[in-house]
Jmol script that loads the backbone (N, CA, C; Angstrom):
load data "model"
ATOM      1  N   MET A   1      53.827   1.615 -10.030  1.00  0.00           N
ATOM      2  CA  MET A   1      52.711   0.908  -9.881  1.00  0.00           C
ATOM      3  C   MET A   1      52.412   0.585  -8.402  1.00  0.00           C
ATOM      4  N   THR A   2      51.052   1.219  -8.273  1.00  0.00           N
ATOM      5  CA  THR A   2      50.932   0.697  -6.404  1.00  0.00           C
ATOM      6  C   THR A   2      50.460  -0.644  -6.306  1.00  0.00           C
ATOM      7  N   ASP A   3      50.624  -0.955  -5.245  1.00  0.00           N
ATOM      8  CA  ASP A   3      50.272  -2.276  -4.815  1.00  0.00           C
ATOM      9  C   ASP A   3      48.952  -2.547  -5.074  1.00  0.00           C
ATOM     10  N   VAL A   4      48.360  -3.416  -5.867  1.00  0.00           N
ATOM     11  CA  VAL A   4      47.166  -3.982  -6.132  1.00  0.00           C
ATOM     12  C   VAL A   4      46.971  -5.168  -6.196  1.00  0.00           C
ATOM     13  N   ILE A   5      46.026  -5.808  -5.301  1.00  0.00           N
ATOM     14  CA  ILE A   5      45.803  -7.411  -5.181  1.00  0.00           C
ATOM     15  C   ILE A   5      44.643  -7.808  -6.049  1.00  0.00           C
ATOM     16  N   LEU A   6      44.968  -8.699  -7.029  1.00  0.00           N
ATOM     17  CA  LEU A   6      44.025  -9.085  -7.849  1.00  0.00           C
ATOM     18  C   LEU A   6      43.445 -10.422  -7.305  1.00  0.00           C
ATOM     19  N   VAL A   7      42.074 -10.450  -7.274  1.00  0.00           N
ATOM     20  CA  VAL A   7      41.487 -11.673  -6.984  1.00  0.00           C
ATOM     21  C   VAL A   7      40.860 -12.323  -8.243  1.00  0.00           C
ATOM     22  N   ASN A   8      41.471 -13.479  -8.447  1.00  0.00           N
ATOM     23  CA  ASN A   8      41.219 -13.830  -9.860  1.00  0.00           C
ATOM     24  C   ASN A   8      41.120 -12.931 -11.037  1.00  0.00           C
ATOM     25  N   GLY A   9      42.023 -12.129 -10.963  1.00  0.00           N
ATOM     26  CA  GLY A   9      41.994 -11.250 -12.476  1.00  0.00           C
ATOM     27  C   GLY A   9      40.957 -10.014 -12.205  1.00  0.00           C
ATOM     28  N   VAL A  10      40.366  -9.807 -10.897  1.00  0.00           N
ATOM     29  CA  VAL A  10      39.579  -8.718 -10.970  1.00  0.00           C
ATOM     30  C   VAL A  10      40.124  -7.520 -10.038  1.00  0.00           C
ATOM     31  N   THR A  11      39.951  -6.339 -10.772  1.00  0.00           N
ATOM     32  CA  THR A  11      40.544  -5.186 -10.009  1.00  0.00           C
ATOM     33  C   THR A  11      39.656  -4.771  -8.632  1.00  0.00           C
ATOM     34  N   PRO A  12      40.194  -4.072  -7.714  1.00  0.00           N
ATOM     35  CA  PRO A  12      39.211  -3.767  -6.749  1.00  0.00           C
ATOM     36  C   PRO A  12      38.153  -3.187  -7.383  1.00  0.00           C
ATOM     37  N   GLU A  13      38.291  -2.031  -8.133  1.00  0.00           N
ATOM     38  CA  GLU A  13      36.908  -1.493  -8.527  1.00  0.00           C
ATOM     39  C   GLU A  13      36.038  -2.308  -9.319  1.00  0.00           C
ATOM     40  N   LYS A  14      36.349  -3.140  -9.874  1.00  0.00           N
ATOM     41  CA  LYS A  14      35.367  -4.178 -10.473  1.00  0.00           C
ATOM     42  C   LYS A  14      34.774  -5.051  -9.418  1.00  0.00           C
ATOM     43  N   LEU A  15      35.556  -5.338  -8.387  1.00  0.00           N
ATOM     44  CA  LEU A  15      35.207  -6.072  -7.450  1.00  0.00           C
ATOM     45  C   LEU A  15      34.028  -5.353  -6.502  1.00  0.00           C
ATOM     46  N   THR A  16      34.245  -3.962  -6.218  1.00  0.00           N
ATOM     47  CA  THR A  16      33.505  -2.979  -5.694  1.00  0.00           C
ATOM     48  C   THR A  16      32.136  -2.988  -6.412  1.00  0.00           C
ATOM     49  N   GLU A  17      32.149  -2.696  -7.760  1.00  0.00           N
ATOM     50  CA  GLU A  17      31.047  -2.508  -8.386  1.00  0.00           C
ATOM     51  C   GLU A  17      30.188  -4.010  -8.446  1.00  0.00           C
ATOM     52  N   THR A  18      30.781  -5.020  -8.707  1.00  0.00           N
ATOM     53  CA  THR A  18      30.080  -6.351  -8.624  1.00  0.00           C
ATOM     54  C   THR A  18      29.639  -6.636  -7.260  1.00  0.00           C
ATOM     55  N   ILE A  19      30.004  -6.269  -6.146  1.00  0.00           N
ATOM     56  CA  ILE A  19      29.254  -6.409  -4.979  1.00  0.00           C
ATOM     57  C   ILE A  19      28.024  -5.397  -4.866  1.00  0.00           C
ATOM     58  N   LEU A  20      28.405  -3.907  -5.251  1.00  0.00           N
ATOM     59  CA  LEU A  20      27.264  -3.371  -5.131  1.00  0.00           C
ATOM     60  C   LEU A  20      26.215  -3.493  -6.064  1.00  0.00           C
ATOM     61  N   ASN A  21      26.164  -4.311  -7.185  1.00  0.00           N
ATOM     62  CA  ASN A  21      25.377  -4.517  -7.858  1.00  0.00           C
ATOM     63  C   ASN A  21      24.528  -5.842  -7.430  1.00  0.00           C
ATOM     64  N   GLY A  22      25.181  -6.569  -6.743  1.00  0.00           N
ATOM     65  CA  GLY A  22      24.736  -7.788  -6.007  1.00  0.00           C
ATOM     66  C   GLY A  22      23.969  -7.322  -4.931  1.00  0.00           C
ATOM     67  N   ILE A  23      24.139  -6.447  -4.218  1.00  0.00           N
ATOM     68  CA  ILE A  23      23.450  -5.680  -2.842  1.00  0.00           C
ATOM     69  C   ILE A  23      22.199  -5.070  -3.589  1.00  0.00           C
ATOM     70  N   LYS A  24      22.303  -4.388  -4.655  1.00  0.00           N
ATOM     71  CA  LYS A  24      21.201  -3.453  -5.161  1.00  0.00           C
ATOM     72  C   LYS A  24      20.129  -4.559  -5.718  1.00  0.00           C
ATOM     73  N   ASN A  25      20.438  -5.676  -6.409  1.00  0.00           N
ATOM     74  CA  ASN A  25      19.422  -6.628  -6.858  1.00  0.00           C
ATOM     75  C   ASN A  25      18.972  -7.295  -5.486  1.00  0.00           C
ATOM     76  N   GLN A  26      19.448  -7.710  -4.688  1.00  0.00           N
ATOM     77  CA  GLN A  26      18.883  -8.167  -3.190  1.00  0.00           C
ATOM     78  C   GLN A  26      17.923  -7.086  -2.782  1.00  0.00           C
ATOM     79  N   LEU A  27      18.202  -5.894  -2.755  1.00  0.00           N
ATOM     80  CA  LEU A  27      17.210  -5.077  -1.948  1.00  0.00           C
ATOM     81  C   LEU A  27      16.185  -4.900  -3.003  1.00  0.00           C
ATOM     82  N   ASN A  28      16.284  -4.894  -4.191  1.00  0.00           N
ATOM     83  CA  ASN A  28      15.013  -4.743  -4.895  1.00  0.00           C
ATOM     84  C   ASN A  28      14.096  -5.856  -5.058  1.00  0.00           C
ATOM     85  N   GLU A  29      14.887  -7.371  -4.550  1.00  0.00           N
ATOM     86  CA  GLU A  29      13.949  -8.315  -4.560  1.00  0.00           C
ATOM     87  C   GLU A  29      13.232  -8.339  -3.091  1.00  0.00           C
ATOM     88  N   LEU A  30      13.736  -7.917  -1.993  1.00  0.00           N
ATOM     89  CA  LEU A  30      13.075  -7.370  -0.692  1.00  0.00           C
ATOM     90  C   LEU A  30      11.916  -6.893  -0.878  1.00  0.00           C
ATOM     91  N   LYS A  31      12.348  -5.536  -1.758  1.00  0.00           N
ATOM     92  CA  LYS A  31      11.047  -4.556  -1.812  1.00  0.00           C
ATOM     93  C   LYS A  31       9.738  -5.107  -2.279  1.00  0.00           C
ATOM     94  N   LYS A  32       9.979  -5.967  -3.479  1.00  0.00           N
ATOM     95  CA  LYS A  32       9.133  -6.534  -4.124  1.00  0.00           C
ATOM     96  C   LYS A  32       8.344  -7.713  -3.351  1.00  0.00           C
ATOM     97  N   ASN A  33       8.938  -8.327  -2.517  1.00  0.00           N
ATOM     98  CA  ASN A  33       8.439  -9.352  -1.510  1.00  0.00           C
ATOM     99  C   ASN A  33       7.824  -9.076  -0.363  1.00  0.00           C
ATOM    100  N   PHE A  34       8.544  -7.758   0.615  1.00  0.00           N
ATOM    101  CA  PHE A  34       8.228  -7.562   1.611  1.00  0.00           C
ATOM    102  C   PHE A  34       7.939  -6.081   1.657  1.00  0.00           C
ATOM    103  N   THR A  35       6.788  -5.433   1.063  1.00  0.00           N
ATOM    104  CA  THR A  35       6.238  -4.190   1.058  1.00  0.00           C
ATOM    105  C   THR A  35       5.543  -4.317   2.445  1.00  0.00           C
ATOM    106  N   PRO A  36       5.365  -3.093   3.207  1.00  0.00           N
ATOM    107  CA  PRO A  36       5.029  -2.752   4.280  1.00  0.00           C
ATOM    108  C   PRO A  36       3.422  -2.945   4.191  1.00  0.00           C
ATOM    109  N   LYS A  37       2.661  -3.539   5.011  1.00  0.00           N
ATOM    110  CA  LYS A  37       1.070  -3.401   5.014  1.00  0.00           C
ATOM    111  C   LYS A  37       0.653  -2.114   5.652  1.00  0.00           C
ATOM    112  N   GLN A  38      -0.363  -1.553   4.812  1.00  0.00           N
ATOM    113  CA  GLN A  38      -0.653  -0.021   5.278  1.00  0.00           C
ATOM    114  C   GLN A  38      -1.793  -0.417   6.380  1.00  0.00           C
ATOM    115  N   PRO A  39      -1.914   0.770   7.288  1.00  0.00           N
ATOM    116  CA  PRO A  39      -3.000   0.502   8.624  1.00  0.00           C
ATOM    117  C   PRO A  39      -4.024   0.707   7.793  1.00  0.00           C
ATOM    118  N   GLU A  40      -5.102   0.112   8.659  1.00  0.00           N
ATOM    119  CA  GLU A  40      -6.738   0.275   8.024  1.00  0.00           C
ATOM    120  C   GLU A  40      -6.957   1.691   8.356  1.00  0.00           C
ATOM    121  N   ASP A  41      -7.473   2.048   7.581  1.00  0.00           N
ATOM    122  CA  ASP A  41      -7.774   3.817   7.437  1.00  0.00           C
ATOM    123  C   ASP A  41      -9.430   3.703   7.429  1.00  0.00           C
ATOM    124  N   PHE A  42      -9.903   4.088   8.522  1.00  0.00           N
ATOM    125  CA  PHE A  42     -11.564   4.561   8.745  1.00  0.00           C
ATOM    126  C   PHE A  42     -11.996   5.686   8.582  1.00  0.00           C
ATOM    127  N   LEU A  43     -13.040   6.017   7.955  1.00  0.00           N
ATOM    128  CA  LEU A  43     -13.467   7.180   7.647  1.00  0.00           C
ATOM    129  C   LEU A  43     -15.029   7.425   8.539  1.00  0.00           C
ATOM    130  N   THR A  44     -15.234   8.798   8.743  1.00  0.00           N
ATOM    131  CA  THR A  44     -16.558   8.875   9.341  1.00  0.00           C
ATOM    132  C   THR A  44     -17.559   9.191   8.284  1.00  0.00           C
ATOM    133  N   ARG A  45     -18.832   9.031   8.574  1.00  0.00           N
ATOM    134  CA  ARG A  45     -19.933   9.496   7.691  1.00  0.00           C
ATOM    135  C   ARG A  45     -19.434  10.511   6.642  1.00  0.00           C
ATOM    136  N   MET A  46     -19.003  11.579   7.220  1.00  0.00           N
ATOM    137  CA  MET A  46     -18.983  12.606   6.390  1.00  0.00           C
ATOM    138  C   MET A  46     -17.711  12.950   5.306  1.00  0.00           C
ATOM    139  N   GLU A  47     -16.548  12.194   5.927  1.00  0.00           N
ATOM    140  CA  GLU A  47     -15.613  11.988   5.029  1.00  0.00           C
ATOM    141  C   GLU A  47     -15.787  10.725   3.859  1.00  0.00           C
ATOM    142  N   THR A  48     -16.598   9.807   4.283  1.00  0.00           N
ATOM    143  CA  THR A  48     -17.493   8.799   3.313  1.00  0.00           C
ATOM    144  C   THR A  48     -17.886   9.477   2.247  1.00  0.00           C
ATOM    145  N   ALA A  49     -19.004  10.496   2.557  1.00  0.00           N
ATOM    146  CA  ALA A  49     -19.956  11.293   1.611  1.00  0.00           C
ATOM    147  C   ALA A  49     -18.977  12.211   0.736  1.00  0.00           C
ATOM    148  N   LYS A  50     -17.666  12.629   1.471  1.00  0.00           N
ATOM    149  CA  LYS A  50     -17.062  13.739   0.648  1.00  0.00           C
ATOM    150  C   LYS A  50     -16.268  12.791  -0.445  1.00  0.00           C
ATOM    151  N   LEU A  51     -15.833  11.565  -0.049  1.00  0.00           N
ATOM    152  CA  LEU A  51     -15.062  10.635  -0.834  1.00  0.00           C
ATOM    153  C   LEU A  51     -16.026  10.187  -1.836  1.00  0.00           C
ATOM    154  N   LEU A  52     -16.966   9.956  -1.854  1.00  0.00           N
ATOM    155  CA  LEU A  52     -17.742   9.247  -2.904  1.00  0.00           C
ATOM    156  C   LEU A  52     -18.535  10.294  -3.651  1.00  0.00           C
ATOM    157  N   LYS A  53     -18.276  11.419  -3.151  1.00  0.00           N
ATOM    158  CA  LYS A  53     -19.345  12.680  -3.754  1.00  0.00           C
ATOM    159  C   LYS A  53     -20.638  12.286  -3.699  1.00  0.00           C
ATOM    160  N   ILE A  54     -21.076  12.007  -2.553  1.00  0.00           N
ATOM    161  CA  ILE A  54     -22.794  11.775  -2.253  1.00  0.00           C
ATOM    162  C   ILE A  54     -23.214  12.451  -1.050  1.00  0.00           C
ATOM    163  N   SER A  55     -24.471  12.604  -0.781  1.00  0.00           N
ATOM    164  CA  SER A  55     -24.996  12.965   0.510  1.00  0.00           C
ATOM    165  C   SER A  55     -24.957  12.061   1.496  1.00  0.00           C
ATOM    166  N   LEU A  56     -25.138  12.584   2.731  1.00  0.00           N
ATOM    167  CA  LEU A  56     -25.171  11.487   3.974  1.00  0.00           C
ATOM    168  C   LEU A  56     -26.490  10.767   3.942  1.00  0.00           C
ATOM    169  N   THR A  57     -27.546  11.415   3.253  1.00  0.00           N
ATOM    170  CA  THR A  57     -28.664  10.356   3.094  1.00  0.00           C
ATOM    171  C   THR A  57     -28.061   9.168   2.358  1.00  0.00           C
ATOM    172  N   THR A  58     -27.730   9.202   1.131  1.00  0.00           N
ATOM    173  CA  THR A  58     -27.246   8.527   0.338  1.00  0.00           C
ATOM    174  C   THR A  58     -26.354   7.352   1.079  1.00  0.00           C
ATOM    175  N   VAL A  59     -25.360   7.900   1.853  1.00  0.00           N
ATOM    176  CA  VAL A  59     -24.747   7.108   2.742  1.00  0.00           C
ATOM    177  C   VAL A  59     -25.185   6.250   3.538  1.00  0.00           C
ATOM    178  N   HIS A  60     -26.373   6.924   4.227  1.00  0.00           N
ATOM    179  CA  HIS A  60     -27.317   5.836   5.114  1.00  0.00           C
ATOM    180  C   HIS A  60     -28.061   5.107   4.292  1.00  0.00           C
ATOM    181  N   GLU A  61     -28.648   5.306   3.274  1.00  0.00           N
ATOM    182  CA  GLU A  61     -29.390   4.332   2.263  1.00  0.00           C
ATOM    183  C   GLU A  61     -28.161   2.979   1.914  1.00  0.00           C
ATOM    184  N   TRP A  62     -27.112   3.518   1.551  1.00  0.00           N
ATOM    185  CA  TRP A  62     -26.317   2.562   0.931  1.00  0.00           C
ATOM    186  C   TRP A  62     -25.787   1.457   2.131  1.00  0.00           C
ATOM    187  N   VAL A  63     -26.106   1.908   3.596  1.00  0.00           N
ATOM    188  CA  VAL A  63     -25.683   1.054   4.514  1.00  0.00           C
ATOM    189  C   VAL A  63     -26.751   0.353   4.663  1.00  0.00           C
ATOM    190  N   ASN A  64     -28.086   0.648   4.785  1.00  0.00           N
ATOM    191  CA  ASN A  64     -29.269  -0.077   4.995  1.00  0.00           C
ATOM    192  C   ASN A  64     -29.263  -1.185   3.820  1.00  0.00           C
ATOM    193  N   THR A  65     -28.892  -1.003   2.539  1.00  0.00           N
ATOM    194  CA  THR A  65     -29.042  -1.722   1.302  1.00  0.00           C
ATOM    195  C   THR A  65     -27.856  -2.511   1.258  1.00  0.00           C
ATOM    196  N   LYS A  66     -26.999  -2.608   2.434  1.00  0.00           N
ATOM    197  CA  LYS A  66     -25.750  -3.131   2.470  1.00  0.00           C
ATOM    198  C   LYS A  66     -24.699  -3.038   1.280  1.00  0.00           C
ATOM    199  N   ILE A  67     -24.727  -1.882   0.652  1.00  0.00           N
ATOM    200  CA  ILE A  67     -23.911  -1.727  -0.265  1.00  0.00           C
ATOM    201  C   ILE A  67     -22.552  -1.218   0.259  1.00  0.00           C
ATOM    202  N   LEU A  68     -22.530  -0.628   1.542  1.00  0.00           N
ATOM    203  CA  LEU A  68     -21.568  -0.122   2.166  1.00  0.00           C
ATOM    204  C   LEU A  68     -21.659  -0.824   3.995  1.00  0.00           C
ATOM    205  N   LYS A  69     -20.569  -1.126   4.438  1.00  0.00           N
ATOM    206  CA  LYS A  69     -20.504  -1.891   5.821  1.00  0.00           C
ATOM    207  C   LYS A  69     -20.178  -0.703   6.778  1.00  0.00           C
ATOM    208  N   ALA A  70     -20.756  -0.541   7.724  1.00  0.00           N
ATOM    209  CA  ALA A  70     -20.537   0.473   8.816  1.00  0.00           C
ATOM    210  C   ALA A  70     -20.084  -0.257   9.868  1.00  0.00           C
ATOM    211  N   TYR A  71     -19.034   0.377  10.571  1.00  0.00           N
ATOM    212  CA  TYR A  71     -18.836  -0.080  11.736  1.00  0.00           C
ATOM    213  C   TYR A  71     -19.049   0.879  12.763  1.00  0.00           C
ATOM    214  N   LYS A  72     -19.855   0.311  14.130  1.00  0.00           N
ATOM    215  CA  LYS A  72     -20.266   1.306  15.136  1.00  0.00           C
ATOM    216  C   LYS A  72     -19.170   1.491  16.263  1.00  0.00           C
ATOM    217  N   VAL A  73     -18.629   2.375  16.742  1.00  0.00           N
ATOM    218  CA  VAL A  73     -18.075   2.612  18.066  1.00  0.00           C
ATOM    219  C   VAL A  73     -18.902   3.429  18.684  1.00  0.00           C
ATOM    220  N   GLY A  74     -19.598   3.182  19.874  1.00  0.00           N
ATOM    221  CA  GLY A  74     -20.607   3.905  20.453  1.00  0.00           C
ATOM    222  C   GLY A  74     -21.418   4.379  19.648  1.00  0.00           C
ATOM    223  N   ASN A  75     -21.572   5.845  19.780  1.00  0.00           N
ATOM    224  CA  ASN A  75     -22.453   6.493  19.125  1.00  0.00           C
ATOM    225  C   ASN A  75     -21.977   6.973  17.382  1.00  0.00           C
ATOM    226  N   ARG A  76     -20.669   6.301  17.247  1.00  0.00           N
ATOM    227  CA  ARG A  76     -20.005   7.198  16.051  1.00  0.00           C
ATOM    228  C   ARG A  76     -20.103   5.759  14.941  1.00  0.00           C
ATOM    229  N   THR A  77     -20.048   6.348  13.857  1.00  0.00           N
ATOM    230  CA  THR A  77     -20.362   5.033  12.662  1.00  0.00           C
ATOM    231  C   THR A  77     -18.929   5.413  11.696  1.00  0.00           C
ATOM    232  N   TYR A  78     -18.221   4.501  11.543  1.00  0.00           N
ATOM    233  CA  TYR A  78     -16.997   4.466  10.591  1.00  0.00           C
ATOM    234  C   TYR A  78     -17.084   3.491   9.472  1.00  0.00           C
ATOM    235  N   PHE A  79     -16.383   3.968   8.513  1.00  0.00           N
ATOM    236  CA  PHE A  79     -16.365   2.969   7.139  1.00  0.00           C
ATOM    237  C   PHE A  79     -14.883   2.665   6.729  1.00  0.00           C
ATOM    238  N   SER A  80     -14.426   1.303   6.269  1.00  0.00           N
ATOM    239  CA  SER A  80     -13.194   1.254   6.156  1.00  0.00           C
ATOM    240  C   SER A  80     -12.912   1.775   4.436  1.00  0.00           C
ATOM    241  N   ARG A  81     -11.996   2.497   4.297  1.00  0.00           N
ATOM    242  CA  ARG A  81     -11.591   2.958   3.115  1.00  0.00           C
ATOM    243  C   ARG A  81     -11.231   1.557   2.007  1.00  0.00           C
ATOM    244  N   LYS A  82     -10.461   0.755   2.721  1.00  0.00           N
ATOM    245  CA  LYS A  82     -10.396  -0.274   1.621  1.00  0.00           C
ATOM    246  C   LYS A  82     -11.558  -1.119   1.149  1.00  0.00           C
ATOM    247  N   GLU A  83     -12.656  -1.054   2.332  1.00  0.00           N
ATOM    248  CA  GLU A  83     -13.679  -1.901   1.863  1.00  0.00           C
ATOM    249  C   GLU A  83     -14.792  -1.063   0.855  1.00  0.00           C
ATOM    250  N   ILE A  84     -14.465   0.332   1.065  1.00  0.00           N
ATOM    251  CA  ILE A  84     -15.196   1.249  -0.130  1.00  0.00           C
ATOM    252  C   ILE A  84     -14.391   1.119  -1.344  1.00  0.00           C
ATOM    253  N   GLU A  85     -13.324   1.075  -1.334  1.00  0.00           N
ATOM    254  CA  GLU A  85     -12.432   0.894  -2.879  1.00  0.00           C
ATOM    255  C   GLU A  85     -12.640  -0.432  -3.316  1.00  0.00           C
ATOM    256  N   ASN A  86     -12.656  -1.336  -2.589  1.00  0.00           N
ATOM    257  CA  ASN A  86     -13.129  -2.772  -3.263  1.00  0.00           C
ATOM    258  C   ASN A  86     -14.519  -2.533  -3.585  1.00  0.00           C
ATOM    259  N   THR A  87     -15.369  -2.213  -2.973  1.00  0.00           N
ATOM    260  CA  THR A  87     -16.861  -2.259  -3.299  1.00  0.00           C
ATOM    261  C   THR A  87     -16.842  -1.437  -4.860  1.00  0.00           C
ATOM    262  N   LEU A  88     -16.230  -0.301  -4.795  1.00  0.00           N
ATOM    263  CA  LEU A  88     -16.303   0.632  -6.024  1.00  0.00           C
ATOM    264  C   LEU A  88     -15.607  -0.168  -7.293  1.00  0.00           C
ATOM    265  N   PHE A  89     -14.670  -0.932  -6.995  1.00  0.00           N
ATOM    266  CA  PHE A  89     -13.750  -1.568  -8.187  1.00  0.00           C
ATOM    267  C   PHE A  89     -14.583  -3.083  -8.386  1.00  0.00           C
ATOM    268  N   SER A  90     -15.133  -3.427  -7.613  1.00  0.00           N
ATOM    269  CA  SER A  90     -15.987  -4.725  -7.918  1.00  0.00           C
ATOM    270  C   SER A  90     -17.374  -4.514  -8.345  1.00  0.00           C
ATOM    271  N   SER A  91     -17.932  -3.352  -8.599  1.00  0.00           N
ATOM    272  CA  SER A  91     -19.122  -2.836  -8.898  1.00  0.00           C
ATOM    273  C   SER A  91     -19.038  -2.489 -10.284  1.00  0.00           C
ATOM    274  N   ASN A  92     -18.124  -2.688 -11.148  1.00  0.00           N
ATOM    275  CA  ASN A  92     -17.790  -2.473 -12.641  1.00  0.00           C
ATOM    276  C   ASN A  92     -17.897  -3.941 -13.169  1.00  0.00           C
ATOM    277  N   LYS A  93     -18.072  -5.102 -12.225  1.00  0.00           N
ATOM    278  CA  LYS A  93     -17.827  -6.540 -13.224  1.00  0.00           C
ATOM    279  C   LYS A  93     -19.100  -6.816 -13.267  1.00  0.00           C
TER     280      LYS A  93
END
end "model"
wireframe off; spacefill off
backbone 0.3
color backbone group
């Protein structure tokens, strides 16, 4: 028999398995609680129209009627993908 040290009647293989299971459980808990935040994604007018499958005229009308919120940077107009998704999901209520 080889030299085996038992810690409270536990074999090295069982001890290794127990430690690995504990680490896996801790990592799963960390994944649940610390998911990385997604960066804010901004779309152009054309990308917004393609995403919603509407015309550029409709995008313009929705901005004027406050359905969509536009962000202006110089002469360019951008829309937040997150806000568009929230608007779509909240419109069903």
